[in-house]
C-alpha positions in Angstrom: 4.9 -3.7 32.7 2.5 -5.7 30.5 2.8 -5.2 26.8 -0.4 -5.7 24.9 -0.2 -6.5 21.3 -3.0 -5.0 19.2 -4.1 -4.9 15.6 -4.6 -1.2 15.8 -3.0 0.8 12.9 -1.8 3.6 15.1 -2.1 5.0 18.6 -3.7 8.4 18.6 -3.3 10.3 22.0 -2.7 6.9 23.7 -5.9 5.5 22.1 -5.7 2.7 19.6 -7.3 3.6 16.2 -8.9 0.8 14.2 -9.8 2.4 10.9 -11.2 -0.9 9.6 -13.8 -1.1 12.3 -15.4 2.3 11.6 -16.2 3.6 8.1 -15.5 0.1 6.7 -17.2 0.7 3.4 -15.2 3.9 2.7 -12.0 2.2 3.6 -12.8 -0.8 1.5 -13.5 1.5 -1.5 -10.2 3.3 -0.9 -8.2 0.1 -0.7 -9.9 -1.1 -4.0 -9.0 2.2 -5.6 -5.3 1.9 -4.5 -5.2 -1.7 -5.8 -6.6 -0.7 -9.2 -4.3 2.3 -9.5 -1.2 0.1 -8.7 -2.3 -2.5 -11.2 -2.9 0.1 -13.9 0.5 1.7 -13.3 2.2 -1.7 -13.4 0.5 -2.5 -16.6 1.4 0.9 -18.2 5.0 0.3 -17.3 5.0 -3.1 -19.0 3.1 -1.7 -22.0 5.7 1.1 -22.3 8.6 -1.4 -22.1 6.9 -3.5 -24.8 6.5 -0.4 -27.0 10.1 0.6 -26.4 11.3 -2.8 -27.6 9.1 -2.7 -30.7 9.8 0.9 -31.5 6.1 1.7 -31.2 4.2 4.6 -29.7 5.4 5.1 -26.1 3.5 6.0 -22.9 4.4 9.5 -21.9 6.6 9.7 -18.8 4.2 12.4 -17.4 1.3 9.8 -17.5 3.5 7.3 -15.6 4.3 9.8 -12.9 0.6 11.0 -12.7 -0.6 7.4 -12.2 2.1 6.8 -9.6 1.2 10.1 -7.8 -2.5 9.2 -7.8 -1.9 6.1 -5.7 0.0 3.8 -8.0 3.5 4.4 -6.7 4.1 0.8 -5.6 2.8 -0.5 -9.0 5.2 1.9 -10.8 8.1 0.9 -8.6 7.4 -2.8 -9.1 6.9 -2.2 -12.8 10.4 -0.7 -13.0 11.9 -3.7 -11.2 9.9 -6.5 -13.0 10.1 -5.0 -16.5 13.6 -3.5 -15.9 12.2 -0.3 -17.4 13.3 3.3 -16.7 16.0 2.1 -14.3 18.6 4.4 -15.8 16.4 7.5 -15.7 17.3 9.5 -12.5 13.8 11.0 -12.4 12.3 7.5 -12.1 15.0 6.0 -9.9 14.5 8.9 -7.3 10.9 9.8 -8.2 9.2 6.4 -7.8 10.5 5.7 -4.3 9.5 9.2 -3.3 6.0 8.7 -4.7 5.8 5.4 -2.8 6.7 7.2 0.4 4.1 10.0 -0.4 1.5 7.4 -1.2 2.2 5.6 2.1 2.0 8.8 4.1 -1.3 9.6 2.4 -2.7 6.2 3.1 -1.8 6.5 6.8 -3.3 10.0 7.1 -6.5 8.9 5.3 -6.8 5.7 7.5 -6.5 7.8 10.6 -8.9 10.5 9.7 -11.4 8.6 7.6 
């Protein structure tokens, strides 16, 4: 049996799917969107941590979760780790990894069907 290594994202019905070879502009825009959402969520986490230290006006938790749900899950999770922020809140400790998983599932589904 010969094993062939491929750079396909997934095999769909035994056929390799290369989402980056078809619909490239759409996929590029989508990846840029995800990058910007993750950067924005990461920055918001850092801003909220800074405000917490200074006793200033905080970023609502709802906004952090919305940003993470809209594609910034990895940025939110990294923000928690880098800034050591919201690490004792059960909703964040459980919620952010779940949103990362949801974001990942959505990215895979969009890449397949785009």
